[in-house]
C-alpha positions, 0 to 999 in steps of 0.5 A: 500500500503506497504511503501518502506524504503528510507534513506537520509543521508548527509556528509560534508567536508570543504565546500563540502556537499554530500547527499546520497539517499539509497533504496533497489536495486541491488548494483548500486552506482551513484555520480552526476548521474555517475556510481562509476565504471567510476567516475574520478579522480581515487583517489577520486573513491577509497576514496568513495569506502573505506566504501563499501569495508570495509562493504563487498559485502553482505551488499551494493550489496542489496542497490542502492545509489544515491549521489549528491555532491556540493561545494569544490574541488574534494577531499573534495567532495570525502570525503564528499561522503565517509562519507555519504556512511559510515553513510548510511550503518550504519543506514541501517544495524544498525550493531555495528560490522560494526561501529567498523570496520569503526572506526578502519579503519578511524574514519573520515568516521563516525564522520567527520573532523571539520577543515575549511579554516581560513579566510583572515584578513586585512593587508596581502595576507592570513590568517596569512601572512602580507605585508613586511615592508622596512625601506630604 
């Protein structure tokens, strides 16, 4: 029995984690079981579509992607999904040209952004802010 090629790629941004399952198909892309064409908010949809548009129709129209995203806010989730999609396309095609296209457009598509929220410390409402003193 012939084995089907299936890839599982993950992407991270802040506290959001995206897992993309890629297999041969007809170009269907789902994010949390919602087709990408009707995914809201629109700015997040456009962010996730960036690697697909950069790669071109002939690359991703022969693949089906099922992306599951959890954690973080909607924009962190969008960037995590975008990273998972870009890395999935790179791993599927093994194309150095596609890698250079992605890096020239935005390096964060492939590598990821390691910045996280700084943790809150004692003595104040936030990471750096402190309670004010009054001497009157």
